[in-house]
N, C-alpha and C positions, 0 to 999 in steps of 0.2 A: 508949434509941437512937432516933435521929431517923429519919424516913421514909426518906431516901436511903440511911443506912447499913442500915436494914433490907432494903431492896430489893437491895442490892448482896450482903448476907450471903445472902439468899434465892437470888440468882442463883449464887453460888458453890455453895450446896447443890444447886441443880438440876443443876449441871455434874457434881458429885460423884456424884449418884444415877445420872446418865446413864453415867458411867464404871463405876459398879459392875455394870452389866448387860452389859458388853462381852465377857464370856467366850464367848458365842454368836456368831451371825453379825454381820459388821461393821456398825456402825450407819450408817444413811443419812446422807449429807453434808448438813450445814445448808444451807439455801436463802440465797444471796447476794441483796443488794438494791442496785439502782441507782435513785436518784430524780433525774429531771431537773426543775428548777424554772425556768421562764422568767419574765422580768420584763415586765410589761406587754403580753404577747402576747394578742391578742384572740380572741374565739371562732371568728371566721372567717379566721384568719390562716394556716391550713394547708390544703394541698391536700386532705387527707383530711377536712377540716371545711368545704370548699366553696370555698376561694380558687381563682380561675383566673389570678391575676396573680402571687403569690408562689409560689416553686418550693421544695417540701419533700419531696424523694424519699426521704430517709432516714427521717424521721419518718413518712411514708406507708407505708414498708415496715414499720415498727414498728406502725403501726395495723392492718396486715394480719395481724400476729401477737398482736394484743392485743384487748381488749374496749374499745371506745369508749363514753364516757358523754356522752349529748347533753344532759343536764340536771345538769351538774357545777358546783358554786359555790365561789367563794372566800368565805371567812368575812367579807371586808370589801372595799370598793371601792378601797382603797389597800393598799400592799404590807406594811409591818411587822406589822400585825395578822394578816394571812393567814399570813404566815410563822410568827408565834407560834402559830397555831391548828394548824399541821402539826406543830410541834415538841412540843406539849403535848397535843393533843386536847381543847382547851377553846375555848369561844367567846372572842373578844377582850374582850368586855364583862365576863366573869367574872374576867379578869386586869387590867382597866383598861387594856389595850393597844389602845385604840380608834382611834388616829391613827398616821400614819407617825411614826417616831421622829425628832424634831427639829421637828415642827410646832409652831406657836405655842401655848403655854399661855394660859389665859384672861387673865393679867396681862400677856401679850405681845402680845395681839391688837391693840393700838394700832399696832403696826408692820407689820401685815398688811393686804392690800388689801381684806379683809372688815371692817375696823375699825368701819364704820358700820352694819354689818348689824343686823338686830333682836335677835340673840343673841350672847353671848360662848361660845366652845366650851367643852365640858365638860373638866375637868382629866383628864389621863391619864398612865400610867406610861411612862417612856421607856426602860425596860429589861425584858428578859424575865427575870423574878425567877429567882434561882439555887436558890430552893426548889422549882421545878417540876422534875420528873424528865422530862427531855427524851426523845424518841424516840431519840437518839443514845445516851443513858445507859442506856436499856433494852436496847439491843443490845450495848453495850460490857459491860454487867454480866453477860452470859452468854457472854462470850468473843469476840465479834466485833470486828475492826478496823474503825474509823470514820474516814471521811474526808470533808472539807468543802472545796469550791472555789467561789469566786465571791463573790456578795453575801450578806451576813449581815444587816446593818442591824436588829439586835435588842439593841443596847447602846451607850450612850453612851461607855463605858470598857472597856478590855481585860479587866477583871474579868467582863464579861459577853459575852465574844466566844467563838467556838466551842470553843476548847480548855477553857474553863471550864463547857461546857455538853455535855460528853460526847465531842467529837471529838478523836481522836488526832492527826489532821493538819489543818492549816488553811492552805489556799492562797488568800489574797486576801479573807478575810472579816473585815471590822471595822465601823467606825461608818458609813462612807459608804452612801448609797442609790443611788449611781450612780458610774461611773468618773470622778471629778472631778479626779484629779491628773495632772500630766505632760502627756502627749499623748492623754489620755482612753482611748480604745479601742486606742491603739496605744502600744507601749513607746517611751520610758520611761514607766511608768505612775504613778511616784510614790506607790505602795501600800505601806503599812508592813508588810503581810503577804503581799506577793508581790514577789519578787526581779525587777528589770527584766530583760528579755530583750534581744535584738539591737534595734537602732534600727529601728522600723517594724513589729516583731511584732505580730500581731493578738490581741487579748485573748481572744475565744471560742475561737480555736484553742489558745492557751496553756492555758486552763483544761481544755480537753479532754485535752491532752497530759499534764497533771499527773494527771488522772483516770486515764488510761491507764497511766501510770507506777505509780499506787498500786495499781491492779488487777494488774498483772503482778508486782509485788513480794509480793502477798498472794494470788496465785491458788490457793494450797493451803490456805487458810484461810478461814473464813466472813467476809464483809466487807459493810458498809454504805458505799456511796459516793454522796455527796449533792452533785450538781453543779448549783449554783445560780447560772445565768448572770446577768451584768450586762446582757446583751442581753435585751430590744431597748429598754431604757430610753433616755431622752434623755442625752446629747446625740445627735442623729441623725447619725451618722457610719457610713461603711462603706468598704470597699476600692474603689479606683478601678476595677478590673475588673468588680466586680460592679454598681457604679453604671452603668457603661456598658452593661453586660448589659441592665439594666431600662430604661435609656433607650431602648435599641433595641427592646425588647420593647413598651414603652408607645407607641412610634411606630408599630410594626407593627399593633398592635391598635386604634390610634386613639383611645387613652384620653385624657380630659381630666378635670381636677378638677371636682367638682360638689359642691353642699352642700345640706344641709337646716337648719332652724333649731330650736334648743331656747331658748325665750325669746329673749335677745339674743345667744346663742352660736351661732356657725356649727359645724356638724357635718360632718366629711368623709363624702360619701355614695359615693364610689367608691375602690376600692384601686388607686392608681396612683402612690404615692409612690416614686420609684426608689431613693432612699437607704434608705428603710425596708425595701423589699423586699431590698435587699442585706443589710441586717442580719439578716433572717429567714433569708435563704439562707445567711449565714455560720454562724448559729446551727444551722441544720440540718446543715450540713457537720460541725461540732463534734459534734453528737449522733451522727452517722454514725460518726465516728472512735472513739467509745467502743462503739458498737454492734458495730463490726467487730472491735475487740479481743476482746470477749466471744466471738465466734464463732471467731475464729482460735485463741483459747485453749481452745475447746470448753467454754466456761463458760456459754454462752447457754441451755443446757437446764437449767441449775441456778441461774439468776439471774432473780429477778423484776424487772420494769422498769416504773417509774412515770413518768408525764409530766403536767405541770400547769402552769398559769400563775397568778400570785399575784394578779391582778386583771384588769379588762377592758382592751382596747386604748385607746390615747390618741386620742381623736377630737374632742375639744372645745377643746383648747388646746395650748400648747407644741409647736406644729408641726403638731397634728391629723394624726398620722402615718398612721392607718389608718381604715378604715370597719368598723363593726361591724353595719351593716344586714344583716338586718332587726331587729336588736336595737336598743333605744333607748339613745342616749348612750353613755358609755363610762367610763374610769377616772374614780374620784371620784364616781360616781353611783350611786344605790341602784336605778336601772332596770337591766334585764338586761344592757345593754352594759357596765355597771361591774362585774358579779359573776359572770356565766356564762362558764365557761372551757372551753377545749379540753382534754379529759382522757382518758387511756388508761392501762390496766394489763395488762401481760403476766405471766402466771403460767403458766410452762411445764407442760405435761402436765395442766393443769386448765382454763384459759380457752379457749374456742374462738377461734381467730384469726380477725379480721375480724368478729367478733360486735359488736352495738350494745346498749346498755342505756339506756332512757329514765328510769329511776327517779332522781328527785331525791336527790342526794348533796351533801356539803359537805367542806370541806378538814379539819375536825376528825376525819373518819372515816378518814383515812389511817393514824393511829396504831394503833388496834385491828386494823384491816385487816392491817397489816404484821406485827404480833406473831402474829396468828392464822395467817397464810400461812406464817411461819417456824417455827410450832409453839412459840411462846415463851409461851403462856398470855395472860393479860389483867392489865391494871392499872387496873380500873374507877374507883379513886379518883383517878387521874391523868387518864385520857382521859374524863372524866365526860360530855362533850358529844358524843363520838364513837360511832359505830356501826360495826361490821365489815361491810365489803362483800363479804366472802368468799362468802356465799350467792349474791350477784349474779354473782360471778366463776364460780361453779359453775353457773350457769344457772337458779338457784332464785329464789324471790321473797324480798323483804325488806321489812318494814314499817317504813320509816325514821321515819315521823311528820313532824311540823312541823320546818322549819328556819328559823333566825332571823338577823337582821342588827341590829346597833345602830351608827349612825355619828353621834355627836352633835357633828359639826364641819362646817365649811365646807371643801369641797375646793378644791384649787387649779384644778381643772378646771370649776368651776362648781356642783357638787353642793351641797345644803343639809343641815343636820342633820336626821336622822330615824331611824326604825326600820322593819323590815319582817319579814314572815313569809310563808312559802310552805308550804302544806299542799295536797297532791294538785295539781290544776291551778290553785288560787286562789292569788294573792299579793296581799297588802295592805301598802300603805306608809302610814306616819304621818308627816307633816312637822311639825317642832316649831315653826316659826315661827308658824303660825296653826291648828294642830292638824288641818289638812285630812287626809282620808283618801282614798287611791285604791285601787281594787279591780280587778284584772284576772284574766281566765281566759287563762291562758297557752297553753293548748292551742288556743284559737280565736283569740287575739290576742297573738303572740309579740312584736309591736312595742309593746305597752302603749299602744295609741291610744285605747281605749274605756273610760273609768272607769266602772265599774258599782257604785260604792259606794252610790248612791241606789237603783238598780234592784234590787240584791240586799242590802238593808240587813241583813237577817238574817245572811247570810253575813259581811258586814263587821263586824257586832257580834261574832259568834262568834270571828272570827280576831283582832280588836282585843282582846277579853277574854284571849285566850290570849297574846297578845303583852305586855300589861301584866302578866300573872301571871309570864311568863318573866323580864321586866326585874327584877321584884322578886326572884325566885329568884336571879339572878346579881348582884344589887345594882348595876345599871347606873347610871352617872353621867349627869347631864343638862346640857345648856347652861343658861346663865341669862340674864335680860334685860340688854341692853347699854344702859348709860346714855348712851352717845354715838350711840345709833341715830339715823338720819335718815330 
């Protein structure tokens, strides 16, 4: 019997055992789960995380009912690897899912703008392997109805799309990393997994309505609803009314664009992009539609809600839509702006609303956390790189230990191949082009301005040794010298 069949058999056995004990009091209803995953949302892009330009009242209300994590990380500075880490509880490097699916392989680098860089990118797998027991499968195996809406970007062919990875329903998830068909964010979408709506229908609202429909149809059964927005990924487009709203707000506040430099790259230093602001606002309205439905159906007290972004905000290219300051850089970089995310979790009856947690956590931790919260046990052979955050949500301490990143690629946004480790307040980055090490104390230097690798060489060596050992453990792949380097 293969591992997936064993887990499914074990799930049926668990349900049978639960039913055998129903002669007494009626068993407590299983916890529902709603997961909001936002694309390219920066750490400072919400009102509850410090934005004074973008308006996010619905998410801010959720924050007031949740625990906010101020040191929460994506497992990669680009999307597909982080999405894979949430689905599996594994580091992308362990699965060779280290770049966004569709990025150039080493043999294709000659067609990329980095073709003359010192290194060729490492090879990577462009599909989330079917052998992985996904988060959705873990819930489905014990009787949950599972729903996916929005961006998938975890497989090149439909054999690797949501319905083959544990989701009963898929609305809009396929190979694309953005809304590239039809009228993009407006119907007709040209999406092979989302029927077109009326002309001009707005995509984030449509995805929210599909999620609402699913919740209403399954309100009497345990469910996992995973709303993975295409927002706020490029193309930068929004509704005209929202664009005008933020044009007026920008004028009233007297905001103008300003920039800092990262090498030769301009980095946005002020949040004032009216189109992007409209995209954030529309996404917030869509989140509110789902949250309001939970409340109207009296499901809010029995539904855990997760909110997360897949990588940092876009600040160094492709429109430079937002500013992540005081964090350095953004999407595509191993600096904090590329990997630190706005994250919150609501666990009704357990988590104190409005509380905050500064413990470093990472996207691999969602899998064991959700299983523990729902009382579904653990799958340590699957979520081998995740650690349950349930203790933190209960107000207790958790010894998370070091967390790691491995990005052996050149990002479209300017980032270079490297690896990183964070342990406590210390973060070390190794850049593969020249072996340079950078060491930062994030408690004192959140902007990563002061490299302390020479001053604290003993700390740098300790973290570097851990990083090397971890890369061996996960069999991380490396870039290779580029014969066409200039």
